[in-house]
C-alpha positions as CSV (number, residue, x, y, z in Angstrom):
1,M,0.0,0.0,0.0
2,D,1.3,3.4,-0.8
3,L,0.8,5.6,2.0
4,G,1.6,8.8,0.0
5,L,4.3,9.9,2.3
6,K,7.3,10.0,-0.2
7,G,8.6,13.5,-0.2
8,R,6.7,14.7,2.8
9,V,8.5,16.2,5.6
10,A,8.1,14.7,9.2
11,A,9.4,16.2,12.4
12,V,9.6,13.5,15.4
13,S,10.7,14.4,18.8
14,A,12.4,12.1,21.2
15,A,13.3,10.1,18.3
16,S,16.9,8.5,19.3
17,K,15.1,5.4,20.8
18,G,11.9,3.7,21.7
19,L,8.8,4.8,20.3
20,G,9.9,8.1,18.7
21,R,12.7,6.0,16.8
22,A,10.1,3.4,15.6
23,S,8.0,6.2,14.4
24,A,10.8,8.0,12.5
25,E,11.8,4.7,11.1
26,E,8.3,3.7,9.7
27,L,8.1,7.3,8.2
28,A,11.5,6.9,6.6
29,L,10.6,3.6,5.1
30,E,7.7,5.2,3.5
31,G,9.9,7.8,1.8
32,A,9.4,11.0,4.1
33,D,12.3,13.2,4.8
34,L,12.9,13.6,8.6
35,A,13.7,16.0,11.4
36,I,14.5,14.2,14.6
37,C,15.6,15.6,18.1
38,A,16.6,14.0,21.5
39,R,18.6,15.0,24.4
40,N,21.3,12.3,24.2
41,E,23.5,13.6,21.2
42,E,25.5,10.4,20.9
43,R,22.5,8.3,20.7
44,L,20.7,10.8,18.5
45,R,23.8,10.7,15.8
46,A,23.8,7.3,15.7
47,T,20.0,7.0,15.0
48,Q,20.4,9.6,12.2
49,K,22.9,7.3,10.6
50,E,20.9,4.3,10.8
51,L,17.7,6.2,9.5
52,E,19.6,7.6,6.5
53,Q,20.2,4.2,5.4
54,H,16.7,4.1,4.1
55,G,17.3,6.6,1.5
56,G,15.8,9.9,2.9
57,R,17.2,13.0,4.4
58,V,17.6,13.3,8.2
59,L,18.2,16.5,10.2
60,A,19.2,15.6,13.8
61,M,18.9,18.2,16.3
62,P,20.1,17.5,20.1
63,L,17.4,19.5,22.0
64,D,15.8,19.1,25.5
65,L,12.3,20.4,24.6
66,T,11.4,21.8,28.0
67,A,14.3,24.4,27.5
68,P,12.8,27.7,26.7
69,G,12.5,28.1,22.9
70,S,13.5,24.6,22.1
71,C,10.2,23.4,20.4
72,E,10.1,26.6,18.4
73,R,13.6,26.0,17.3
74,F,13.0,22.5,16.4
75,I,10.3,23.3,13.9
76,E,11.9,26.5,12.6
77,E,15.0,24.4,11.9
78,T,12.9,21.9,10.2
79,V,11.2,24.3,7.9
80,S,14.3,26.2,7.2
81,T,16.2,23.0,5.9
82,Y,13.3,21.5,3.8
83,G,11.1,24.4,3.1
84,R,8.0,22.7,4.8
85,I,6.6,20.5,7.6
86,D,3.7,18.3,6.9
87,V,3.8,15.8,9.8
88,L,4.4,16.4,13.6
89,V,4.9,13.4,15.9
90,S,5.0,14.8,19.3
91,N,6.6,12.4,21.6
92,V,8.4,12.5,25.1
93,G,9.8,10.2,27.8
94,G,7.5,9.1,30.6
95,P,7.5,10.7,34.1
96,K,8.4,8.6,37.2
97,A,6.1,6.5,38.9
98,G,4.7,6.2,42.6
99,P,1.9,6.7,44.9
100,F,0.3,10.1,45.2
101,E,2.1,10.9,48.4
102,T,5.4,10.8,46.7
103,H,4.9,13.4,44.2
104,S,5.5,17.1,45.1
105,D,4.1,19.9,43.2
106,E,7.3,20.3,41.4
107,D,6.8,16.8,40.2
108,F,3.5,17.5,38.7
109,R,4.8,20.9,37.1
110,E,7.8,19.2,35.6
111,T,5.5,16.3,34.0
112,L,3.0,19.0,32.9
113,E,5.7,20.9,31.2
114,R,7.5,18.0,29.6
115,N,4.3,16.0,28.5
116,L,1.7,18.5,27.9
117,M,3.4,21.7,27.3
118,T,5.8,20.5,24.7
119,A,3.0,19.1,22.8
120,V,1.3,22.4,22.8
121,R,4.5,24.3,21.8
122,L,5.2,21.9,19.0
123,A,1.7,22.2,17.5
124,R,1.8,26.0,17.8
125,A,5.0,26.3,16.1
126,A,3.9,23.8,13.4
127,V,0.2,24.5,12.7
128,P,0.9,27.9,10.8
129,H,3.0,26.1,8.2
130,M,0.3,23.4,7.8
131,K,-2.4,26.1,7.4
132,Q,-0.3,27.8,4.8
133,A,0.2,24.3,2.8
134,G,-3.6,23.4,3.3
135,W,-2.5,19.9,4.6
136,G,-0.9,18.5,7.8
137,R,-0.8,15.7,10.4
138,L,-0.5,16.3,14.1
139,I,0.2,12.9,15.9
140,F,0.7,12.9,19.6
141,I,2.2,9.9,21.2
142,T,0.9,9.5,24.8
143,S,-0.4,6.3,26.5
144,I,-3.4,4.4,26.9
145,T,-3.4,6.0,30.4
146,S,-4.9,9.1,28.4
147,K,-8.1,7.0,28.4
148,Q,-7.7,4.5,31.3
149,P,-5.5,5.5,34.0
150,I,-2.9,3.0,35.4
151,E,-2.4,2.9,39.1
152,G,1.0,4.3,40.3
153,L,1.2,6.6,37.3
154,M,-0.1,9.6,39.0
155,T,1.5,12.6,37.0
156,G,1.5,10.7,33.6
157,N,-2.0,9.9,34.0
158,T,-3.0,13.6,34.5
159,A,-0.7,15.0,31.7
160,R,-1.6,12.5,29.2
161,A,-5.6,13.0,29.6
162,G,-4.5,16.8,29.2
163,V,-2.7,16.0,25.7
164,A,-5.9,14.0,24.7
165,A,-8.2,16.7,25.5
166,F,-5.8,19.2,23.7
167,S,-5.8,17.1,20.4
168,K,-9.3,16.6,20.2
169,T,-10.1,20.4,20.8
170,L,-7.3,21.3,18.3
171,S,-8.9,18.7,15.9
172,L,-12.0,20.6,15.8
173,E,-10.6,24.0,14.8
174,L,-8.2,22.4,11.9
175,A,-10.7,19.6,10.4
176,P,-11.9,22.5,7.9
177,L,-8.2,23.2,6.9
178,G,-7.0,19.8,5.8
179,I,-5.2,19.2,8.9
180,T,-5.8,16.2,11.1
181,S,-4.8,15.8,14.9
182,N,-5.1,12.4,16.6
183,V,-3.5,10.5,19.6
184,V,-1.6,7.2,19.6
185,G,-1.9,5.5,23.0
186,P,0.6,2.8,23.4
187,G,0.1,0.2,26.1
188,S,2.9,-2.2,27.2
189,I,5.6,-1.8,24.4
190,L,9.0,-3.4,24.6
191,T,11.2,-0.1,25.3
192,D,13.3,1.0,28.0
193,R,10.4,2.6,29.6
194,T,8.8,-0.6,29.9
195,Y,11.9,-2.3,31.9
196,D,12.1,0.9,33.8
197,L,8.5,0.6,35.0
198,A,8.8,-3.1,35.6
199,T,11.9,-2.5,37.8
200,Q,10.0,0.1,39.9
201,F,7.1,-2.4,40.2
202,A,9.3,-5.3,41.2
203,K,11.1,-3.3,43.8
204,A,7.6,-2.2,45.5
205,S,6.2,-5.8,45.4
206,G,9.6,-7.5,46.3
207,G,9.6,-9.5,43.3
208,T,11.8,-9.8,40.3
209,V,11.7,-7.7,36.9
210,E,10.9,-11.0,35.1
211,D,7.8,-11.5,37.2
212,A,6.7,-7.9,36.8
213,I,7.0,-8.3,32.9
214,K,5.2,-11.6,33.0
215,R,2.4,-9.9,35.1
216,L,2.1,-7.2,32.4
217,E,1.8,-9.9,29.9
218,H,-1.0,-11.7,31.7
219,D,-3.0,-8.5,31.7
220,I,-2.8,-8.1,28.0
221,P,-5.5,-10.0,26.1
222,M,-3.0,-11.1,23.5
223,K,-0.7,-12.3,26.2
224,R,2.3,-10.5,24.7
225,I,4.2,-7.1,25.0
226,G,3.9,-5.1,21.7
227,R,6.7,-4.2,19.7
228,P,7.9,-0.8,18.6
229,P,7.4,-1.2,14.9
230,E,3.8,-2.1,15.6
231,L,3.4,1.5,17.1
232,G,5.4,2.9,14.4
233,A,3.2,1.5,11.7
234,T,0.2,3.1,13.3
235,V,1.9,6.6,13.3
236,A,2.7,6.2,9.6
237,F,-0.6,5.2,8.7
238,L,-2.1,8.2,10.4
239,A,0.4,10.6,8.9
240,S,-0.8,9.2,5.3
241,E,-3.1,10.4,2.7
242,R,-5.0,7.1,3.6
243,A,-5.8,8.5,7.1
244,S,-7.4,11.8,5.7
245,F,-10.7,11.1,7.3
246,I,-9.5,10.3,10.6
247,T,-9.2,13.3,13.3
248,G,-9.9,14.0,17.0
249,T,-9.4,10.3,17.9
250,M,-7.3,8.1,20.3
251,I,-6.1,4.9,18.8
252,A,-4.8,2.5,21.3
253,V,-1.9,0.2,20.2
254,D,-2.3,-2.2,23.4
255,G,-3.1,-5.7,22.3
256,G,-6.6,-5.1,23.7
257,T,-5.7,-3.9,27.2
258,T,-8.0,-0.7,27.3
259,R,-11.3,-2.0,28.5
260,S,-13.2,1.1,27.4
261,S,-15.8,0.4,24.3
262,V,-15.2,4.1,23.1
């Protein structure tokens, strides 16, 4: 299936590893030119070289998107380099886990800044260019916790629900302009983040990381943890011409974990 992404320009944040990298790779395989950013420059450069092997151009920028002006700079450099931006994939790392009493005001502020405000700022910078082109795709990678909160992820649950509400509201404004806005909600996907959470849950329960992983798998109807390319493929589809009538929704990539029927 031709997704119509050859020659499109996609900016993907937190793309040096995990879900961001998987998304960038699927877009590269479909022929898109890329702009990627991440905090770890060494890992980012390695990812850049790997993505370039798919034949497209890759702009790599070492950035912490919580730093003032970084979101705007990422989009400005993308447009300066390629002359356009067609697809924005907003992705950031997950916050710390723990019960309510262990989270300070600063923990909440930091999570909202990283998980919600980066999405807002990236979209604010990208949307004017998409409006000018009359075409665009906004894709926000969050978590199934934006629809079904998970115990122990207090600040993340809160921020990601905010991103989902932001995307939905934005979709209503942009729908007449040829710009879609959607959320992709991964469940348990085999990334460093999953191992980090399993380690924290193991410490809290007195078990092993392997036991924690098995418990995660047991709670998934498919009885396995997802693979990053499965998430990336969903992102690539939403970025494509084929998804032109899909906007304002959240698509769970979770093996059936989310119990909600809507």
